[in-house]
N, C-alpha and C positions, 0 to 999 in steps of 0.2 A: 839016795836019789840020785839020778844023773842030773848033771849041770845042763842048762840050756844051750844049744847050739849057738854060735855066734850068728848064725844066719838069721836064725829067730829074733835075737836082740835088735838086729838092724831093720827087720820089718815093723816090729814094734814100735820104735823110734820114728820110722818114716810114717805110720799112720798117726802117730800124736802129732807130728808136725803138720801132718796135712789138716787135720782138724783145728788146728789152731790157727791155719792159714785161710780157711774157709768160712766164710761169714755165714751165721744163721740166720733164717728169716725170722724177723719178729712175729710176734702174735697179734692177730687182729684185734683191734681194742673191742671190749665188749660194749654192746648197744646200751646208749643211757636213756633215761626218761624222756628227755628232750627229742631225742632221735626219733622214739616211738611215736610220741605225741606227733611231731612233724608229718610221720607216715601217716597217720590217722586223718588228718586234717589237709593232707594233699588235696589239691584241685582234682576232683573225677572228670572233669572236662577240659584236658589238655588242649591247647590251641590245634586247629586242624590247618597243616601246611597247605600253602597255595598251590594252584593248579601249576603245571610247567608252564614256562612263558610262550613255548610255541606248540602248536596243535600236533605237530608232528614228533614230539617227543616223546610219545609214547611207543613209536618205533624202536626205541634204542632199549626198551624194556625187554625183560627175559620173558619168555613164553607163560610161565607160572604167575606175573605180576598182572594185575588188571589194567585197563586203560583209565587215564584220568577221569575220565566221564563216567565211570561205574560209580553205583552208590557207595561202595567202599571206600571210594578215594575222594569223593565230591567234597567241594567246600560247603561243609554242613555249618549252620550256624548254632552253637551251643545255647544261645539265649534263647532258643524255639522251645527248648527242652521242655517238657511236663510230665509229670509222674504218670504213667501209664494206668494206675488205678484209680486215682481221683481226678487227675488233670492239674495238679497244684504245679505253679512254675519253679522251676531247678535252676535257674542259672547263678542264683546266689546260694546254693546250699553246699556246704564243704565236704559234707559226709555223705556216701550213697546210701542214704536211707529218708526217705520222704517223711518231713516234719509233720504233714498233714495225717498222713493215714499210716506211717510207719512201714510200708514197703519198701524193701532194698530194690535198687534199681542197677542197671548193669549199663555201662557207656555204649557197648556194641549194640544190644537193644534199642537205645534211644538213638542211636545212630542211625540204625535201619528204620525206625517208625518216622523220622524226620527227615529222611534223605529225600523225600517227595513222593516216593514210589506208592508207599502204603496210604497217602492222603488221597492220591489221584485214583486208586483202586475204590477207596470208600465213596468217593466223589460220582464214580461211575457206576457204583452199584445203587447208590442212591438215585440217580437218574433212570436207571433201568427198572428200578422198583417202582418209582413213580409211574414209568410209561405202562408198566404191567397192570398197575390200578388203573389207569385211564383206558385200557384196552377193556378190562372186566366191565366198565361200566356199558360198554358197547352189547347190550344185552337182547337190542331187537332182534327180530327173526332175521333180516336183512343182513345182520352184522354180527352174530352170536359166532360163527364160523371163523371170523377173522379173529375176533377177540379171543377165542380160545386156542386156535392155532399161534395168532402173535404173542400169547401169554408164555407158552412153552417155549418159542423161540429166544424169547427175553431173558427166560429162566437160564437156558443154555448159555447165552452170552454173558450174564453175572456170574455163573460159575466160572467160566473161561477166565474172567477177570481174575478172580480169586486164585486160581491155580497158577497165576504168574509169579505169585511170591509164598504160596502155600503148598506147593508140590512136595511130595515126600513128607508131609506133615500131618497129624491128625485133621488140622482144619483141611488140607486137602484131600484127603480120603472123603469126608461129609461134603466136599465141592463136588468131587466124582460122583458120587452117590446122587447128589442132586441132579445133576446133568442126566445120569440114568433114567431117575424118577422123572424128568421133564419129557426125556424123548419118548418115555413109556405113556404118558398121557396123551402127548401128540398122536401117538399110532392107536390108543383107546378111543379118539376123539370118533372114529368111524363107526363105532359099535351103537346098536340102537337106544340103548341108555347111556347118559352121561355120567353117572355116578362112579364107575371106574376111572373116567377120565380126571374127574376133581379129586377123587381119593389120591391119586399120584401128583396131582396139581398141589394138595394139601403137603402130600409128604415130601415134595422138592421145595416147598417153602419152609418147611422145619429145617430140613438139610441144609439148606443156604443159610439160614440164620445160624446154625451150629458151625458152619463154616466160617462166618464172618467173627464169632464169637471165640475161636481158637486162634490164638496170635501165632504167627509163625515162629516168634520168638520164645515160645512158653508163657504161661501164666494166662489170667484173665485180662479182658479188654475193657479200659474204662469202668471197673467195678461191675461189670454186668454177671457176676457168678450166679446171681439168682436168674438171670434170663436164660442160662445155659440149661440150668434144672428144668425150668419151664418148656424151653424147646424141646428136651428129651420127653417129657410127660405127654406134649402134644403130637409128637412122633408116634409113641407107642399107643396113643388114644385114636389115632386116625384108623389103623382097621377097624376097631371096635365101633367107632364112628359110623364107616360104612356099613358094617352088620346090621346098626340100628336103623340105619336108613331103609334097608332092606325090608327088615322086619315091619316097620312102620309103613311100607308101603303096601304091604299085602294085609295088614290089619285095621288100617284107618282107610275109610273111603275118602276119594279125592272131590272136592265140589268141581262142578262142570266148568266153572270159571278159570280152573286151573290146569284145563287139559292141554292149551297152547304151553304152559310151564309147569311141569311137573313139580310138585312140593318138595317130595323126600329125594327124587333124584336129579334134580336140577336146581331151585331155589334154594333150598337149605345148603346142597354142597358148595354152590357158587357164592352164596354169602360167609359162609367158613373160610372158603379159600380166599375171598377177598379179606376178611379180618386177618386172618394169618399174613397175608402179604403186605398188610397195612402196618402190621407188627413189626415186619423185617424193616420197613422203611422206617418207622419210628426209631427202631434201635439204631440202625446205621446213621440217622440225623444225630441221636443223643451221642454216639461214639465221635461223630464229626465234630461236636461243640464241645466235648470234654477234652479231646486231645489237641484241637486244631483251632480251638477259637483265638481269635485275634489276628488269625492270617487272612491274606486278601481272598475274596473270594471269586 
């Protein structure tokens, strides 16, 4: 066997000296049980930094960073946080799970709900639903047109409020459909019978209720999962209700006292629409009390 050349021995010696002179990086220590426990018990609501001292500080930010007055960087008080399912207060909860109902919560979702935007929207929808109910009480012949046209406009305004935070989500699609149904009811007001008008009015109320109950952050709102199912059932039952009213109009004679207010094409549909919109108002008030109770009115 041939002996190694002197150049090869020199190269091997140089590599050995280089390895001895270069320090190796120590291996990272394995996580201990105490470190894992500290990570689990970490505060899920870290303190939010204060706003910049001057109002012009946002001018120095990059174009991809929001201004300090936006909901993502606003000075949100974590002591206001409540569980989005049951309304349990969360300031003293250390783990990201509600001790009352067991629902896991996300800090970004809570920051969105308690930035002030969602509370303002719920408040406006409550006032608009109350206005719609007031207009529906004006059923005298001189004010019936004002009542029906005003109710349709109020529904469009309510859906527009919900679209400010629910655009692009399932709740936003329900809000858009509610606005279309309200505009259709406004156009059908000039037909000889008011049954089509109230059919679309009831449909708009059900869709508006579904838009409120589908949170932009996902999941249910204030434990109203059963109300979601009920709203869907009412939505699908509305066409069947209209068909039943048409059949009852032709099969059951109307007393002469109801000639001014037809029973199956005006009184019954208007009453059902009033109940649906009252249910929307009651649901919004329940969400307001569950998630934002204790807040200044």
